[in-house]
C-alpha positions as CSV (number, residue, x, y, z in Angstrom):
1,M,-28.2,27.0,-52.4
2,K,-29.0,25.2,-55.4
3,Q,-32.5,25.0,-56.5
4,I,-32.8,21.9,-58.4
5,G,-35.7,20.3,-61.1
6,L,-35.9,16.1,-61.2
7,L,-37.8,14.2,-63.2
8,S,-37.6,11.4,-65.0
9,D,-39.3,9.0,-67.7
10,T,-40.0,11.5,-71.0
11,H,-40.2,8.3,-73.1
12,N,-39.7,11.5,-75.9
13,F,-41.7,14.3,-74.3
14,L,-40.8,17.5,-73.1
15,H,-44.5,19.3,-72.0
16,P,-43.7,23.1,-72.7
17,K,-44.7,24.4,-69.3
18,L,-41.8,21.9,-67.3
19,F,-39.2,24.6,-68.3
20,K,-41.3,27.3,-67.3
21,F,-41.1,25.0,-63.6
22,F,-37.6,24.9,-63.9
23,K,-36.8,28.4,-64.9
24,N,-35.3,29.8,-61.4
25,C,-32.8,25.6,-61.1
26,D,-29.5,26.1,-61.3
27,E,-29.9,22.3,-62.1
28,I,-32.0,19.6,-64.0
29,W,-31.2,16.4,-62.6
30,H,-33.2,13.4,-65.1
31,A,-33.8,9.7,-63.3
32,G,-33.7,8.2,-66.2
33,D,-35.8,7.4,-69.5
34,F,-35.6,9.6,-71.7
35,G,-36.3,8.4,-74.6
36,N,-33.9,10.0,-77.1
37,T,-30.9,12.2,-77.6
38,N,-32.9,14.8,-78.6
39,I,-34.6,15.5,-74.9
40,A,-31.3,15.3,-74.1
41,D,-30.0,17.9,-75.4
42,E,-32.9,20.2,-75.1
43,L,-32.5,20.1,-71.3
44,S,-28.8,20.6,-71.8
45,N,-29.3,23.2,-73.8
46,F,-31.3,25.0,-71.3
47,K,-29.8,24.2,-68.2
48,P,-26.9,21.7,-66.5
49,V,-28.0,17.9,-66.2
50,R,-26.9,15.6,-64.0
51,A,-28.7,12.4,-65.6
52,V,-29.0,8.2,-65.4
53,Y,-30.1,6.0,-68.2
54,G,-33.3,4.2,-68.0
55,N,-34.2,0.3,-68.5
56,I,-35.5,2.6,-72.6
57,D,-32.6,4.2,-73.3
58,G,-30.3,3.1,-76.6
59,N,-26.4,3.3,-76.8
60,D,-26.9,7.2,-77.3
61,I,-28.1,8.0,-74.1
62,R,-26.0,5.3,-72.5
63,I,-22.7,6.5,-73.9
64,V,-23.8,10.1,-71.9
65,Y,-25.2,9.0,-68.6
66,P,-24.5,6.3,-66.1
67,R,-26.9,3.8,-64.7
68,E,-25.8,5.1,-61.2
69,Q,-24.9,8.5,-59.9
70,I,-23.4,9.4,-55.9
71,F,-22.3,12.9,-55.5
72,F,-22.9,15.2,-53.9
73,C,-24.8,19.0,-54.0
74,E,-23.9,20.9,-51.5
75,N,-24.0,18.8,-48.3
76,I,-26.3,15.8,-48.9
77,K,-24.9,13.1,-50.1
78,V,-27.0,12.1,-53.5
79,F,-27.8,8.4,-55.3
80,M,-29.1,8.7,-58.2
81,T,-30.7,5.1,-61.0
82,H,-33.5,4.2,-63.1
83,I,-34.9,1.3,-61.3
84,G,-34.8,1.3,-57.3
85,G,-37.8,0.7,-55.8
86,Y,-38.8,2.6,-53.3
87,P,-38.3,2.1,-48.7
88,G,-39.2,-1.1,-47.5
89,K,-39.2,-2.6,-51.3
90,Y,-36.1,-1.4,-52.7
91,D,-34.7,-3.1,-55.7
92,K,-31.8,-5.7,-54.6
93,K,-29.0,-3.1,-56.4
94,A,-30.1,0.2,-55.2
95,K,-30.5,-1.1,-51.6
96,E,-26.7,-2.3,-51.7
97,I,-25.7,1.4,-52.6
98,I,-28.0,2.7,-50.4
99,I,-26.7,0.1,-47.8
100,K,-23.0,1.2,-48.7
101,E,-22.9,5.1,-49.9
102,K,-25.4,6.3,-47.3
103,P,-26.8,9.3,-49.5
104,A,-29.0,11.8,-47.6
105,L,-31.0,11.1,-50.8
106,F,-32.1,8.5,-53.2
107,I,-33.6,9.4,-56.3
108,C,-34.7,6.6,-59.0
109,G,-37.9,6.6,-61.6
110,H,-38.9,3.4,-63.4
111,S,-42.5,3.2,-61.4
112,H,-44.1,6.4,-63.2
113,I,-45.5,7.2,-60.1
114,L,-44.5,10.6,-57.8
115,K,-43.4,8.9,-54.3
116,V,-42.1,11.1,-52.0
117,M,-41.1,9.4,-48.7
118,H,-38.6,9.7,-45.7
119,D,-36.2,6.2,-44.9
120,K,-36.4,6.3,-41.2
121,K,-34.1,3.3,-41.0
122,Y,-31.5,4.5,-44.0
123,N,-31.6,7.7,-42.6
124,L,-32.7,9.0,-46.0
125,L,-35.2,10.8,-47.8
126,H,-36.2,9.0,-51.5
127,I,-37.7,11.1,-54.6
128,N,-39.2,9.5,-57.2
129,P,-40.7,12.3,-59.9
130,G,-43.2,9.8,-61.2
131,A,-43.1,10.2,-65.1
132,A,-42.1,14.0,-67.4
133,G,-43.6,12.2,-70.0
134,K,-46.9,10.6,-71.8
135,F,-46.2,7.4,-72.5
136,G,-47.5,4.7,-69.8
137,L,-49.8,4.1,-67.3
138,H,-49.6,6.9,-65.2
139,N,-53.0,10.2,-65.6
140,V,-50.8,12.6,-65.1
141,I,-47.4,14.1,-65.8
142,T,-45.4,15.0,-63.2
143,A,-42.3,16.7,-62.3
144,V,-40.8,17.8,-59.2
145,R,-38.4,21.0,-57.7
146,F,-36.8,21.8,-54.0
147,T,-34.3,23.1,-53.0
148,I,-30.7,22.4,-51.3
149,D,-29.0,24.6,-49.0
150,G,-25.9,23.6,-46.8
151,T,-27.5,19.7,-45.5
152,N,-31.5,20.5,-45.4
153,I,-33.7,20.2,-48.4
154,T,-36.4,22.4,-49.1
155,D,-39.5,24.1,-50.8
156,L,-40.3,20.7,-52.6
157,E,-43.0,21.6,-54.9
158,V,-45.1,19.0,-57.3
159,L,-45.9,20.2,-61.2
160,E,-48.9,18.3,-62.2
161,L,-50.4,18.8,-65.9
162,K,-52.2,16.5,-67.8
163,K,-51.4,14.0,-70.4
């Protein structure tokens, strides 16, 4: 069993309350747009991090983190990328990978809009944690945590903070 903290689109800012929210998490996953390596380092010094780079991230982040990751957490196959869309409106490249890899969990960021949706067509759970940074069109900072136990994803909680 693993508890996962998920965030995206930090854009050079980590709200201090994120650390309390992620305190009991085993890993932190970042779905891109760190902004700079200081954010990545701060998270990595706190918990183990899995991440992908986003469209605003420079070579300093792109050297460390790939464009997409496909991995297993417990018995759940995970596909994570920054620009991915959502069920019914997937990005073309993301859709190709979803069809080929058949993940049970698809994670992306980019939109700054928190979405958790089940995709019946591809039999997966889609999570976009929204934006954890201050910059962008969103009005609320959001992050997500959840538990993966075997093939089950449970205990999903959302953190909402004033921008």
